[in-house]
C-alpha positions as CSV (number, residue, x, y, z in Angstrom):
1,M,0.0,0.0,0.0
2,V,2.7,2.5,-1.1
3,W,0.1,5.0,-2.4
4,Y,-1.6,5.1,1.0
5,K,1.6,6.1,2.7
6,M,2.3,8.8,0.1
7,T,-1.2,10.2,0.4
8,A,-1.0,10.1,4.2
9,M,2.2,12.1,4.1
10,T,0.7,14.8,1.8
11,K,-2.5,14.9,4.0
12,I,-4.9,15.4,1.1
13,D,-8.6,14.6,1.2
14,P,-9.7,11.0,0.2
15,A,-11.4,12.3,-3.0
16,E,-8.2,13.9,-4.2
17,A,-6.2,10.8,-3.2
18,A,-8.6,8.6,-5.3
19,S,-8.3,10.9,-8.3
20,T,-4.5,10.9,-7.9
21,I,-4.4,7.1,-7.8
22,I,-6.7,6.9,-10.9
23,K,-4.4,9.4,-12.7
24,W,-1.3,7.3,-11.9
25,C,-3.0,4.0,-12.7
26,P,-5.9,4.6,-15.1
27,N,-6.9,0.9,-14.9
28,Y,-6.9,0.9,-11.1
29,K,-10.5,-0.1,-10.8
30,D,-10.1,-2.9,-13.4
31,I,-7.2,-4.4,-11.4
32,K,-9.1,-4.0,-8.1
33,D,-12.3,-5.7,-9.5
34,D,-10.5,-8.4,-11.6
35,R,-9.5,-10.8,-8.8
36,T,-9.0,-13.8,-11.2
37,Q,-6.4,-12.0,-13.3
38,S,-2.8,-13.2,-12.5
39,Y,0.1,-10.9,-13.2
């Protein structure tokens, strides 16, 4: 959970943290929802 530590250090609101994660990883929701995919 590296992104959590980074957002915790910057102390931004959860909505901004979520948008930042999506910006860094556009398919974040796909990875999160696709539990059968193996990387």
